Backbone as a printed PyTorch tensor [residue, N CA C, xyz], in Angstrom:
tensor([[[  1.6600,  -6.3010,  14.8810],
         [  1.6820,  -4.8700,  14.6420],
         [  2.8600,  -4.5230,  13.7460]],

        [[  2.6640,  -3.5590,  12.8940],
         [  3.7080,  -3.1420,  11.9580],
         [  4.6610,  -2.1610,  12.6410]],

        [[  5.9370,  -2.3460,  12.4010],
         [  6.9470,  -1.4610,  12.9770],
         [  6.9660,  -0.1300,  12.2140]],

        [[  7.3820,   0.9130,  12.9110],
         [  7.4350,   2.2430,  12.3040],
         [  8.3580,   2.2470,  11.0940]],

        [[  9.4880,   1.5860,  11.2120],
         [ 10.4400,   1.5550,  10.1010],
         [  9.8540,   0.8390,   8.8840]],

        [[  9.0870,  -0.2070,   9.1180],
         [  8.4700,  -0.9340,   8.0080],
         [  7.3870,  -0.0910,   7.3350]],

        [[  6.6080,   0.6400,   8.1430],
         [  5.5960,   1.5360,   7.5940],
         [  6.2350,   2.6310,   6.7470]],

        [[  7.3110,   3.2190,   7.2640],
         [  7.9980,   4.2740,   6.5250],
         [  8.5920,   3.7510,   5.2220]],

        [[  9.0540,   2.5120,   5.2380],
         [  9.5990,   1.9080,   4.0240],
         [  8.4960,   1.7360,   2.9800]],

        [[  7.3140,   1.3030,   3.3970],
         [  6.1860,   1.1590,   2.4740],
         [  5.7450,   2.5110,   1.9230]],

        [[  5.6680,   3.5120,   2.7960],
         [  5.2480,   4.8510,   2.3790],
         [  6.2850,   5.4790,   1.4470]],

        [[  7.5470,   5.2530,   1.7330],
         [  8.6070,   5.8080,   0.9010],
         [  8.5670,   5.2130,  -0.5070]],

        [[  8.1620,   3.9610,  -0.6090],
         [  8.0640,   3.3200,  -1.9150],
         [  6.9950,   3.9940,  -2.7780]],

        [[  5.9700,   4.5510,  -2.1760],
         [  4.8900,   5.2070,  -2.9080],
         [  5.1340,   6.7010,  -3.1210]],

        [[  6.1160,   7.2640,  -2.4440],
         [  6.3680,   8.7020,  -2.5210],
         [  6.6500,   9.1660,  -3.9430]],

        [[  7.5080,   8.4430,  -4.6510],
         [  7.8600,   8.8240,  -6.0270],
         [  6.6320,   8.7980,  -6.9320]],

        [[  5.7760,   7.8000,  -6.7510],
         [  4.5720,   7.7070,  -7.5690],
         [  3.6230,   8.8740,  -7.2850]],

        [[  3.5460,   9.2830,  -6.0320],
         [  2.6950,  10.4220,  -5.6700],
         [  3.2570,  11.7020,  -6.2890]],

        [[  4.5640,  11.8550,  -6.2970],
         [  5.1850,  13.0310,  -6.8980],
         [  4.9340,  13.0950,  -8.4060]],

        [[  4.8980,  11.9460,  -9.0560],
         [  4.6440,  11.9020, -10.5010],
         [  3.2290,  12.3550, -10.8430]],

        [[  2.3060,  12.2650,  -9.9020],
         [  0.9260,  12.6630, -10.1480],
         [  0.7820,  14.1640, -10.3860]],

        [[  1.7350,  14.9440,  -9.9210],
         [  1.6220,  16.3950, -10.0710],
         [  1.6410,  16.8340, -11.5240]],

        [[  2.0960,  15.9890, -12.4170],
         [  2.1340,  16.3330, -13.8270],
         [  0.8820,  15.9130, -14.5900]],

        [[ -0.1420,  15.4440, -13.8830],
         [ -1.3540,  14.9970, -14.5570],
         [ -2.1370,  16.1980, -15.1040]],

        [[ -2.7810,  16.0170, -16.2480],
         [ -3.4290,  17.1470, -16.9220],
         [ -4.7030,  17.6600, -16.2400]],

        [[ -5.4110,  16.8040, -15.5300],
         [ -6.6610,  17.2680, -14.9240],
         [ -6.7360,  16.8550, -13.4610]],

        [[ -7.5620,  17.5700, -12.7300],
         [ -7.7410,  17.2590, -11.3170],
         [ -8.3780,  15.8890, -11.1420]],

        [[ -9.2590,  15.5150, -12.0530],
         [ -9.9160,  14.2120, -11.9720],
         [ -8.8750,  13.0900, -12.0600]],

        [[ -7.9620,  13.1900, -13.0150],
         [ -6.9200,  12.1700, -13.1580],
         [ -6.0080,  12.1390, -11.9420]],

        [[ -5.6980,  13.3150, -11.4090],
         [ -4.8720,  13.4010, -10.1960],
         [ -5.5650,  12.7070,  -9.0310]],

        [[ -6.8420,  13.0230,  -8.8410],
         [ -7.5880,  12.4400,  -7.7350],
         [ -7.7140,  10.9270,  -7.8920]],

        [[ -7.9710,  10.4730,  -9.0910],
         [ -8.1100,   9.0310,  -9.3530],
         [ -6.8020,   8.3000,  -9.0530]],

        [[ -5.6810,   8.8340,  -9.5370],
         [ -4.3860,   8.2180,  -9.2760],
         [ -4.0120,   8.2450,  -7.8110]],

        [[ -4.2900,   9.3690,  -7.1630],
         [ -3.9900,   9.5150,  -5.7420],
         [ -4.7770,   8.5060,  -4.9200]],

        [[ -6.0520,   8.3560,  -5.2460],
         [ -6.9020,   7.4060,  -4.5300],
         [ -6.3980,   5.9760,  -4.7150]],

        [[ -5.9960,   5.6220,  -5.9200],
         [ -5.4890,   4.2770,  -6.1750],
         [ -4.2110,   4.0070,  -5.3830]],

        [[ -3.3090,   4.9920,  -5.3410],
         [ -2.0630,   4.8200,  -4.5990],
         [ -2.3080,   4.6510,  -3.1060]],

        [[ -3.1840,   5.4930,  -2.5460],
         [ -3.4570,   5.4070,  -1.1170],
         [ -4.1960,   4.1360,  -0.7490]],

        [[ -5.0730,   3.6760,  -1.6310],
         [ -5.7820,   2.4260,  -1.3670],
         [ -4.7990,   1.2620,  -1.3570]],

        [[ -3.8850,   1.2560,  -2.3140],
         [ -2.8760,   0.2000,  -2.3680],
         [ -1.9550,   0.2490,  -1.1480]],

        [[ -1.5250,   1.4480,  -0.7810],
         [ -0.6740,   1.5940,   0.4000],
         [ -1.4150,   1.1450,   1.6480]],

        [[ -2.6650,   1.5410,   1.7770],
         [ -3.4640,   1.1350,   2.9340],
         [ -3.6280,  -0.3680,   3.0190]],

        [[ -3.8290,  -1.0130,   1.8720],
         [ -3.9770,  -2.4700,   1.8510],
         [ -2.6890,  -3.1390,   2.3110]],

        [[ -1.5390,  -2.6480,   1.8220],
         [ -0.2580,  -3.2350,   2.2170],
         [  0.0100,  -3.0590,   3.7090]],

        [[ -0.2770,  -1.8660,   4.2260],
         [ -0.0620,  -1.6050,   5.6580],
         [ -0.9940,  -2.4800,   6.4940]],

        [[ -2.2380,  -2.6060,   6.0650],
         [ -3.2040,  -3.4320,   6.7830],
         [ -2.7590,  -4.8920,   6.8080]],

        [[ -2.3340,  -5.4150,   5.6620],
         [ -1.8950,  -6.8040,   5.5940],
         [ -0.6710,  -7.0450,   6.4590]],

        [[  0.2680,  -6.1050,   6.4540],
         [  1.4640,  -6.2530,   7.2860],
         [  1.1300,  -6.1700,   8.7730]],

        [[  0.1190,  -5.3740,   9.1070],
         [ -0.1940,  -5.1870,  10.5290],
         [ -0.9310,  -6.3850,  11.1190]],

        [[ -1.6580,  -7.1430,  10.2940],
         [ -2.3770,  -8.2900,  10.8710],
         [ -1.5540,  -9.5640,  10.8000]],

        [[ -0.8940,  -9.8210,   9.6800],
         [ -0.0250, -10.9890,   9.5540],
         [  0.4530, -11.1100,   8.1240]],

        [[  1.3280, -12.0570,   7.9310],
         [  1.7960, -12.3640,   6.5930],
         [  0.7580, -13.2250,   5.8920]],

        [[  0.5990, -13.0280,   4.6010],
         [ -0.3330, -13.8110,   3.8140],
         [  0.3080, -15.1550,   3.5030]],

        [[ -0.3970, -16.2750,   3.7580],
         [  0.1800, -17.5830,   3.4760],
         [  0.3330, -17.8090,   1.9700]],

        [[  1.2550, -18.6750,   1.6140],
         [  1.5010, -18.9810,   0.2090],
         [  0.2780, -19.6810,  -0.3770]],

        [[ -0.2590, -20.6520,   0.3530],
         [ -1.4390, -21.3760,  -0.0910],
         [ -2.5750, -21.0290,   0.8400]],

        [[ -3.5170, -20.2390,   0.3430],
         [ -4.6130, -19.7600,   1.1900],
         [ -5.5320, -20.8780,   1.6590]],

        [[ -5.4810, -22.0340,   1.0030],
         [ -6.3710, -23.1420,   1.3750],
         [ -5.7710, -24.0330,   2.4570]],

        [[ -4.4880, -23.9340,   2.6940],
         [ -3.8150, -24.7840,   3.6660],
         [ -4.1970, -24.3570,   5.0840]],

        [[ -4.5670, -25.3270,   5.9020],
         [ -4.9220, -25.0470,   7.2900],
         [ -3.6630, -24.9510,   8.1460]],

        [[ -3.7750, -24.1320,   9.1850],
         [ -2.6820, -24.0010,  10.1420],
         [ -2.6910, -25.1870,  11.1000]],

        [[ -1.5450, -25.5440,  11.6500],
         [ -1.4260, -26.6650,  12.5790],
         [ -1.8380, -26.2870,  13.9920]],

        [[ -2.2280, -25.0600,  14.1950],
         [ -2.5540, -24.5840,  15.5520],
         [ -3.8420, -25.1340,  16.0580]]])
């Protein structure tokens, strides 16, 4: 499970990028950028909450 502090650190890293979206010329561009940022943030939070990604995805665990 991901710790609250780690989640806040990930979200804080995306905060500046979300703030930069306010200067986009159209709502479509804003929505597209916002969706990309949230999808990326969600992927990072999901990966951190289940486990660390191994360096070599093909290597089997010794368990």
